[in-house]
C-alpha positions in Angstrom: -120.5 -137.2 -33.7 -117.4 -138.9 -36.3 -116.3 -137.5 -39.9 -115.2 -139.5 -42.3 -112.3 -138.0 -43.7 -112.6 -139.7 -47.4 -116.1 -138.7 -47.9 -115.7 -135.4 -47.5 -112.3 -135.5 -49.5 -114.4 -136.5 -52.2 -117.1 -134.4 -51.5 -114.8 -131.3 -51.4 -113.1 -133.0 -55.0 -116.6 -133.2 -57.1 -116.8 -129.8 -56.2 -113.8 -128.5 -57.5 -112.0 -127.8 -60.7 -110.0 -130.3 -62.5 -105.8 -129.1 -63.2 -106.2 -130.2 -66.4 -109.6 -128.2 -67.2 -109.0 -125.1 -65.7 -105.4 -125.4 -68.0 -107.0 -126.1 -71.1 -110.0 -123.4 -70.4 -107.5 -120.5 -70.1 -105.7 -121.3 -72.6 -108.1 -121.8 -75.0 -109.0 -118.4 -73.6 -105.4 -116.6 -74.8 -104.9 -117.9 -78.0 -108.9 -116.1 -78.7 -107.8 -112.8 -77.0 -104.2 -113.2 -79.3 -105.5 -114.4 -82.0 -108.8 -111.4 -82.2 -105.9 -108.8 -81.6 -103.6 -110.4 -84.9 -107.1 -109.1 -86.6 -107.5 -105.7 -84.7 -103.6 -104.9 -85.5 -104.5 -106.3 -89.3 -107.9 -103.8 -89.6 -106.0 -101.5 -88.7 -103.2 -101.2 -90.1 -105.2 -101.9 -93.8 -107.6 -98.8 -92.2 -104.2 -96.4 -92.3 -103.7 -97.7 -95.9 -106.5 -96.2 -96.6 -107.2 -93.1 -95.0 -103.2 -92.5 -96.2 -103.9 -93.0 -100.1 -106.9 -91.3 -100.0 -105.1 -87.9 -98.4 -102.6 -88.5 -101.2 -105.2 -88.6 -104.2 -106.9 -85.5 -102.5 -103.0 -83.5 -102.0 -103.7 -83.9 -105.7 -100.1 -86.9 -106.0 -100.0 -89.2 -109.0 -97.9 -91.9 -111.4 -97.0 -90.7 -114.2 -95.4 -92.8 -117.3 -92.2 -91.4 -119.5 -93.3 -92.2 -122.9 -90.0 -91.5 -125.0 -86.8 -90.5 -125.4 -87.8 -86.6 -125.3 -86.1 -85.6 -122.3 -83.0 -87.4 -122.3 -80.6 -87.3 -119.8 -83.1 -85.5 -117.3 -85.8 -88.1 -117.8 -85.0 -92.2 -119.7 -88.3 -93.1 -121.6 -89.6 -96.3 -118.9 -89.5 -93.8 -115.9 -92.1 -93.7 -113.2 -92.2 -90.3 -111.7 -94.7 -88.7 -109.3 -96.6 -84.8 -109.8 -99.0 -83.3 -108.0 -100.5 -80.3 -108.9 -102.3 -78.6 -105.6 -102.2 -75.3 -105.7 -99.7 -75.6 -108.9 -99.1 -72.5 -111.1 -96.5 -73.0 -113.9 -93.3 -71.3 -113.2 -89.2 -71.6 -115.7 -87.5 -75.1 -115.6 -90.6 -76.2 -114.2 -90.5 -80.4 -115.8 -94.7 -80.6 -116.1 -97.5 -82.9 -117.3 -99.4 -82.2 -119.9 -102.8 -84.7 -121.9 -105.5 -83.4 -123.3 -107.2 -86.4 -124.8 -108.9 -84.5 -127.8 -104.7 -82.6 -129.5 -102.7 -85.7 -127.2 -103.0 -88.7 -127.7 -100.8 -89.3 -124.3 -99.1 -87.8 -121.5 -96.5 -85.0 -122.5 -93.6 -84.6 -120.4 -92.0 -80.9 -121.0 -90.1 -78.8 -119.3 -91.1 -74.5 -118.7 -88.7 -72.7 -120.7 -91.6 -69.5 -120.8 -94.6 -68.3 -119.4 -97.5 -66.0 -119.7 -95.7 -62.4 -120.1 -92.5 -63.3 -120.9 -90.3 -62.0 -123.5 -89.2 -65.6 -125.9 -86.0 -65.3 -128.4 -84.2 -68.9 -129.6 -80.8 -68.2 -131.0 -80.6 -71.2 -132.9 -76.8 -70.3 -134.0 -76.2 -70.7 -131.0 -78.3 -73.3 -130.0 -79.0 -70.8 -126.4 -82.5 -69.6 -125.1 -83.3 -66.2 -124.2 -86.0 -65.4 -122.0 -86.6 -61.4 -120.4 -83.2 -60.5 -122.6 -81.4 -63.8 -120.3 -79.5 -66.2 -121.3 -80.5 -69.3 -119.8 -78.5 -71.7 -118.5 -79.3 -74.8 -119.4 -76.8 -78.4 -118.6 -79.8 -79.9 -118.5 -80.1 -80.3 -122.4 -78.8 -82.6 -124.8 -78.7 -82.7 -129.1 -79.0 -79.0 -130.7 -82.4 -76.6 -130.7 -83.3 -77.7 -134.5 -86.0 -76.3 -135.9 -89.6 -76.9 -136.0 -92.7 -76.6 -138.2 -93.0 -73.2 -136.7 -91.6 -70.1 -138.0 -89.7 -68.0 -135.6 -91.6 -65.3 -136.1 -94.2 -66.4 -134.2 -92.2 -68.8 -131.6 -90.0 -65.0 -130.8 -92.4 -62.4 -128.7 -94.3 -62.7 -125.4 -95.7 -65.4 -124.5 -99.2 -65.1 -124.3 -101.6 -65.2 -121.4 -103.0 -68.5 -120.6 -100.1 -70.0 -122.5 -96.0 -71.7 -121.4 -93.9 -72.0 -123.8 -92.4 -75.9 -123.2 -89.0 -78.1 -124.8 -87.9 -81.4 -123.6 -84.0 -81.2 -122.4 -83.2 -83.5 -125.3 -83.5 -80.7 -127.7 -82.4 -82.8 -130.9 -85.6 -84.8 -131.0 -87.7 -83.5 -128.5 -92.0 -82.2 -130.1 -92.9 -79.8 -128.3 -94.0 -75.8 -128.9 -91.4 -75.4 -131.5 -93.8 -77.5 -133.6 -97.6 -76.9 -135.1 -98.2 -80.0 -133.7 -97.7 -78.5 -129.8 -97.9 -75.0 -129.6 -97.9 -72.4 -127.3 -99.0 -75.0 -124.2 -102.8 -73.6 -122.2 -102.4 -73.9 -118.4 -105.3 -75.3 -118.3 -103.5 -78.6 -120.3 -101.0 -78.9 -117.2 -102.1 -82.1 -115.2 -99.1 -81.4 -112.8 -95.7 -81.2 -111.8 -92.7 -83.8 -111.8 -91.0 -83.8 -107.6 -89.6 -87.7 -108.1 -88.1 -90.1 -110.3 -89.4 -93.5 -108.2 -88.3 -95.6 -110.8 -85.3 -94.4 -112.3 -83.6 -96.4 -115.0 -80.0 -95.8 -116.9 -78.5 -97.9 -120.1 -76.9 -100.2 -119.8 -73.3 -101.4 -121.6 -75.4 -102.6 -125.0 -77.5 -99.6 -125.3 -80.5 -101.5 -123.3 -82.9 -100.0 -120.3 -82.1 -101.2 -116.9 -83.4 -100.3 -113.6 -81.6 -97.7 -111.6 -83.2 -97.4 -108.2 -79.3 -95.9 -107.4 -80.7 -92.4 -108.9 -84.3 -92.3 -107.5 -84.2 -88.6 -107.0 -87.0 -85.8 -106.0 -86.7 -84.2 -110.6 -85.1 -80.2 -110.2 -83.4 -78.7 -113.3 
């Protein structure tokens, strides 16, 4: 029997996939794979970001605006600070945020000077503060410690149980525990301790406030 090689080649050609179509199909599949990988990467990043946010909230991190000049030069008006409150107990020298809707219209940012059970004495004549008989070393203060409207006889002595005595670093203008409007602060009013100044500011040559990211820092004494 004699084979017609031409017809045989045509028969095999019908069964074989066309080269152009095979390449196109492979390309489409590859593109779909890349798109899927990109979508999954994006969703994974989103989920990770949400997890981080939830963890931050769970561990008591918040961001608070500094409003006013009472904490200068340590903190400037409009600074944004990260605060924490997880298992927090007030300690001398801590910068804390105080909030109580019934008494304060906005959160107060002050420094803890003395805590419950400590003996406090304000020496206005010498611009000095004594805690448990020891003069505090306060290189961070600005201005002179002026009298508030609470008599020394009410302030000097043992800080009541469950209370703290606070002052601003700008001692000449700070509304703090020296004034009846504030007084000794109940520990339950403290919503956190300042940890990091993430949006710091500085004064420019004209006395205006400008953003100064070079001052990003942990908030310590």
